[in-house]
N, C-alpha and C positions, 0 to 999 in steps of 0.2 A: 503495498500498499503505500504513496506516495501523497505528500501532502503540496497541494497545488502546486504540482509540475518542480518540486524540491527532492532531493535524495531524502532517506530514509534517516531522521533522527534521532537521539535518545530523548530531547527537550528540548521547546522552542520558550529559547530566550536570548536577550541582547539583540535583538528586532532580526534575529538571523532567518526567519521564513516571514520577513516584512507586517507581520502582524499577527493577531490570533486567528490561529485554522481551525477547521475540520473537526468537529468530534472524532479520535480514532487514528494521529495523525501520529506518523513515527512507528519507532520496533515496540512491540509489545515487552513488557515489565516480568520480571519471573514471576507475578500471579495472574499475567493473563491482560493486566491492564494495560491501556493506550495513555499517552499524554497526559503523564502524573507530574511530568517537568516543565513548568512554564505553562505559556499559553495563555493562561486566568489563572490572578489570585483567585482560591477556593474559600468562601465564606466557611466558619465553622462557630459553634455554639456559644464561644465564650464571649461574656459583655464585657467589654476594656474599660469602658467608660463613658459614662451615662447614655446615651446612642448607640454609640461608636460600637461596634462590633469585631471580633478577630476575623485574623484572614490570614492563610499558607500558602506555599507552593511558590509564588513568582507567577511572575506575566510573561506575554512575549516581549515585553523591552527590560524587564528587570536585568539586574546585573547577574552572575553565576553567585554570589555568597545567596541572595533571596532564594533559591532555589534548596537550602539547606532545611532540614529538617527541623533544625534547631531554630529556623527564623519565624518571628510572625511580625503581621502587622497588623492595622485595624484603620477601620474607615466606619463612616454614617451609611447603612444601606440602603436613606433614602436618594442617597446619589446614584446615578446609572453612569456604569462606564463599561468600555466594550473588552476589559480586559477584565475584570471584576466579574465573577459568577460563582457556584457551585455544581457539583459532583453528585450526579443524583447514583445512591447505590442501593445494592437488594441486601439485605441481612435475612436470614431464615428466623424462624422466629421459635424464640426457646422450647417452646411443647414439641416442633417438628423434630428439634436436635436431639429432648429424651427419648420421644417416639422411636425416633433410627437407631438409637442405644440399647433401649429394651428388647427390640426388633432383633437386632445382630447378636444380641445375650443368648435370647430365644432359639435362635438361629444354633449358635452354636454348643446349647445343652442338648438340642435333637440331636444335630449330629453325635454327639459322644454318646448318648444310647448304644 
């Protein structure tokens, strides 16, 4: 997969790709996700000060230090910018994980008979 005619990149930062790109740019991470570095600052649930909320990840215009997991930033979410967004993720409900564990345990017990 190529991002807007550019070669594959691990991250989109420092103006390398000319701005934010579509979802799924670059190489997949070890967890199979794309676009984890740069591209757009991602909101998180941290309340920093008053209406200011936390952001991580850096953007397409950020320097490489902003991509470090230890780097944090914040901004007022009532303002709109093309390089600030959020990532939609799916997390399994705890009950489905528990049910899968119970089912696996029952299968092991049944096989041991």
